N, C-alpha and C positions, 0 to 999 in steps of 0.2 A: 503493502499499501505507500502511496506519495503523498506526501502533505507540504503545505508551503509553512514556514515556522518564520514570524515572524519574531525576535530576542530581541525585542525593544529597550530604549533605555528607560522608561517609561512603563511600559506594559509589554507586555508578550501574548499574543495569541496565534492561533492553527487555524488553517482550513485545507479541504480538500474539494479538487477536483474532478469532477466523475463524469464521462459522457457529456459535457461543457455546461453541469450541474455543481453550481458550487454550492459546499456546505463551511458553514464555520461552526467550531467546534466549541459548544460550551465549558468553559473552563471552572467557572465557577458558583457553583449552583445554576444558573439560566444563561449567566452572565459569559460574554466571552473573551472577555480581558482578564490578565491577570498582573496587577503591578508586578515591576521588575524588583521586590524585595526578599530577603530572606532574613530568619529569625536564629540565634543559636543561642546555647546556653556562655560558649565563647568563641573565639576562632578555630581552636581545635578540632573542638567539634565538627565542624564541617565534612576533614579529611575521615575522621572515625566514624562518623553515620554513612558517607559512602562504599566502605569497605563493609564494615557489622552488618548494617541492617538493610543495603541493595545489593552488597556481594560485589561490588565493582570495585577493581582492583587499580592502583595506581597504573600509568602510563609509562613511567621512565625512571628514572634510578630517583632523583631527585621527590618525584615524587613517594615512592618509597621512603625517603627519609622523614619526606614529613610528615607521612602517614605513622611510622615509628614514635617520632618528637611526640608527635600529638596524645597517640597512645597514654606514652609515657606520664606527660603534663596531667591528662585528665586523670588517669591513675591515683598520681599523688595530691591529685584536687579531690578523689574521693566521687568521679563524677562517673559514673556508668549511664555512656549514651544508646539513649531510645528511639524508635522510630516517630516519635512525637518532640522530642528536643528540639526539632529543625522544621520550624513553620515557613510558609510563605504567601508569596501574596499580601491580601487585606489583613490577615490573621498577624501575619509577622510583623504590618504596621501596627497596628489595635497593641499586640502586647508589646513594642518599644514606646507606643504613647503612653502608654497604661505606665510603665516602671523604664524609663529610657537608661539610666544609672545600670539595670542589671542583666537588660539583654543587650546582647549584642546586635547589630545592625548593620542589615548591608543596603542601600539601594542603586540600582543601575550598575553593576559591576563592568558593566558592556563602557562605560564611560573609560574605566578607567585599561583597556586592553593593550589599547595604543600606545602607552606610556614608556617610553625608552627610559634605557638605565636603569630598570628593575632587576633586581637580584632573581637568579635561579628557582628557589622558591619562594618568594612573592609571584611570580610567574604559575606556577604550580598551584599555589593557592588560590587564583586567579581560576584557573582553571579546574581545581576542583568548586568553589562557588559555584561556578557556568555550568558542573555538568549535576551537582545536585538543583540548581531549575531545572535544566533541559528535561532531563529524568521523570522530573514532577508531574513535568507538563505531557511529555510521551506520555505516561502512565496515563493521565486522566485522557488523552485523546483516544489511547487503543481501547480501555474505560468503555467507552462512548461510542468507537465505533463497532468494538466485538471483532479491532482484526490488528496482526501487529504492523506501525511504520517500521518499517525498514529502509525509504526511501527518504527522502529528504531537499528541498530547498530552504535556505537562509538565507534571510536581508542582511546586507551591508550596508555600511555608508562612503560615499566615495569615498571619503577619508575619514579613518577614526580619530586622528590627532590631529592638530594643529601646527604641532613639530615632527619631525623624524619622516615626512614624507611617506613612500614605497615599504621603508622599513619597520614605521609604525604600524600600516594597515597589512603586512605580511604577518606581522604577529600578531596581530589581532585576530587575523581571520586563523590560525596556527592553533587559536587556543581553542576558537570555537569549533575547527574543526577536531581536535585532540577529546573535545570536551562532549561535541556530538559522538564520535568515534564509544566512545566511555561510555555512555547512557545509553547505546545500543542502535545506532543509525548504520545501516549498512553499505549507502549508497547517498553521496553528501555533497553539492554542489550549492555553488551561491550566487546572488544576483542583487546587483543593485536596486536600496532601495527606491530611486525614484525613477529606474524604470520598471520596476515591480508597480509600482502606481499606477504608470502608463497604459501598462497592459490590463488592469482592470477598466480605464477608464478608456480602453482600447476597443472592449467588449461594446462599449454603448454607440460605439460611430460607424455613419450610414455612409460616410465617405470619409476619402483620407485627409488628413488634415496634418501640419506638423504643430508640434505641442513644448512648450515648455512647464517641464513639469516641477513645481516648487516645493517640495517635500520638509515641511517643519518639524523635526521632532522632538523628544526631549532633551536628547546629548548632542543631534547634528543638524545640520539643514545640508541639506543635498539639492542643486538642480540637473534636468537632463533637458536635451531636445531632441526631440525624436519625433520621425516619422511613421504616423499612422496610421491605423485603419484598415479598411478590407483585403487592400490588397499584399499586407503583411500578417493580419491576422492566423495564427496558427504556425508561423514558420521557426522554425528551430536556430537560423541563420541569419539575425536580426544586424549583422554587423552595417551592414551598408543604413540602416534607420536610424541608427545612432550615434549622433550629429555631434553632441557637446556633454561636458561632465563639470558638474564642479561641486566641488562639497566643500563645509569649514565645519569645527567642534564648536557651536555654536546654534543652542536649542531651548529648547521649553526651561530646562531646568537654569540654563545661561539667567533668563529672563527674571525667573524667582530669584536667584542669585542675588541682582543686583538689585533687585526693588530690595531683598532685604538689607542689603547692602547701602543702596540711599536712601532707603527712608525709614528702617529699625536701627541703624546701625548707630543715629545722632542717640539712641534713647543709654546705648552703651557706653558710651563717653567718646564716638569720633569725634572730633574737632576740638576736645578738649585737651589741655595742659598737665603736665607735670609740676611738680611746687618749684622745678627748675627753671619752668618760664617753656621749654620745650614742648612740642606735641605728643601725644600719647600715639608709642606707633601705628600707623595704619596696616600695618600688617596683620597685627593682632585680631584686629577685627572682620577683616578680610578671611584669614588661614578660618576663623572661626566659624564659618559659613560656606566655605570654597568644596562643600560636601563634591563636588568632580575632579577632586584635583588632590590624587593622595600625600602629595610633596606637600601640600598645605594642609591638610589636615594631620599628615602627620607630627607637621613642626606644631601645631597648635597645643595636641594632645600628649605630645611628650612631659615624661614626668618633670624635665628642666623647664618647663614654659609655666607649669603650675607655680614656681618660683619667684619668675621676673613677675607674670601677674599679679600676687601679692607683694611685688618691692613696688611694680607700679600704682597699686589700688594704695598703697601705704603713702603714695607723694601726692596724689591725683588730686587737683582744686575740684575734682566732682566726683568723690569717690563711689555716692549711693547710686553714679550711673554703671561706672567700672566694676562694682560687684558683681555686675551684670556678666563680665567674660570671666568671672571665676565659677559665678553659677553653671555656668554654659562649659568649661571646661568638667569640671566636678560631676554634671548630671550626661555629658556628650549629649548634648543641645543641639547640633548642629543642623542634624536634621530638622527638628521639629522647629526651629526657628525658621529656615526655607518652606517648610511645608507652610507655616503661617503665612510665607510671602504668598506662595503659589493660591493660596485660599483668595489672599487678597485680590491677586493677580483676575481670578475666575469670577469673583463677585464686580470687580470694576467692568467688566465686560457689559454691564448691564444699568451698575450705580454709577453717580458720580461719586460717591465718597464711602467709603467702607471704614469700619471700625475693627480694629482685630488686635482679641485679646492673646500677648506673650506669655504662655504659660513654663517659666524657669522653675518649678519645683519648690524653689525657698521663696518664689514673687511671682504674683500676676500683673501685669501691668499691660493699660490698653494705650493701644497708640491707632490714630486717623490716618487715612490716605486719599487724597481724592484723584480722581483718574486723570489727570493736568500733571499732576506729579509723578504719578507710577510711569504716564508718558515721556516725561524727563529724565526718571531714573532708568530707563529700558532703551534708551536712547544709542548708545554706542553698541550694545550688542543686534539691534534694530539694522544698523547703518551697515552693517558688516554684512548681513543678511542680504541686503540691497544691492551691495558689489558682488556679490556670487551671483546673481537673478543676474546683473548685465552683465558682468564676464562669460555665462555662460550661453547669451545670445549673440554676443560679439564672437565667441570662438567658432559658432553655430554657421555665421556668418551667412543670416537668413531671419529675417521677421518673422517668429511664430505668430500662426494665425489664433490659437486661444493659450491662453495660460490658467494650467490644473494646478489648485493651491489644494493640498493634503499634510495631513499630523495634523497631531493638538494641538500644536499651537498657531495652524493655521485659520482656526477658528476667530483671531486675536483682529476687532476690526482695524488695531493702529498697523498690523502688521496691511493688512490687506489695504492697506488707504496708501501706506507705503509705498507700496510694490507696484500700484496703479498711480502713483504720482510722478513715477519714472517711468511708467511705460502705458502712455496712457490712452494710447487707440487700440490695446490690445484687450478682447473681452475677458474679462477672469468665472472660473464656473470651477466647482468643488463637487465632491461627489462624500464618500461616504470618510471625515478627518482620518477614523483610528482605522478602519476596515480597508483601506485599499490598498493600502503593502502589502496586508497577509493575503488579500482575495488574486491579487498578482501573482508572487509566490505561489499559491495554488496553481493557478494556472500554467505560470512557467514550470512547472513540477510536472502537469499534466504533457505537457511540450514535452519535458525533459525524459520524462522514463515512461514512456507506452507510445 
């Protein structure tokens, strides 16, 4: 059985195309999307869970070393790993929000896969995380369809990371491939996510068109200019129809982080001074919420930084604000703060202002954000997305007939207006914001494996 698998930064979803009939697979009750999250008692429990509960062995010697170390540390802590210790999706998020201090929580591991400079053990750990999430979704898919999923097309962005170029892409794709193989997939193919979204849009066309696909996901934004329509539909060789690709590691998560930084962090002391008159270092505020930057998160949560935060607090001109960074550190609350920014972004899609409560465990405080303030906060990531849209049109050397926008953040009226302002004479259309990539991957799986 062949499936399309959107292993997304924000959500994961699966679909099957059989005899031109598309079936989206329910993965959470009747819901088709599972948040790309995982919770566990500690980081080491993920490797042991795969081995002990799912009988999934490491893929190489480094993985075996990670597993042995995990078993040793869990034994020393008296922790016996059970299948229900590892949770996924909304359940994982609920556990984290309920008790963030004592829950190991991971959101969007896909964001880290292209980071260069990671040690072998770190790469192996990310492989374990991805494998656990893939195995969970594969099991749910097979339970629903009553058949084994052996063949899969997995979506991937044009570029996984802003730095590293093709080396980053190869590293990330290699992690995904190894994780998928360990999860039990036998034949594995990849397809660019904007191309997949385009394939789904193509199924609705009655005439040939040149389409600029703009896919704004949780972690990346990608553009493809594609010739599509009845003349191309069902062809396995689409090389002549693919005119241009551009991609950047900026997506919905970056919009949320920008809102948290620009609109929340002043309540944590951003812009205030130390007793010496020097400003409190900006990096402390940024690193606390840069949840898609493994290095920034490591720097903020290292033990030495807590000592530095306490020193800054003692000499701060606004200690009542700066103490909130210490609360963030103690409660591992970066994800929770960014989650509040995400709900603010969603609310301001319809309202002019939004009051949000930020829960730091030791303190809960409210702050108000206006739509204009949000627009100003996300100016930089929005401009970066606009640049790749224009670059794609330039590389294609042809004017598109239509712009097809997809991805969760494509719903933003700010983003749609920004794209329309630079390409005013081209119609913008949309399909399923969340489901078009998955559907296109399933259609491509039907072409690849049948």
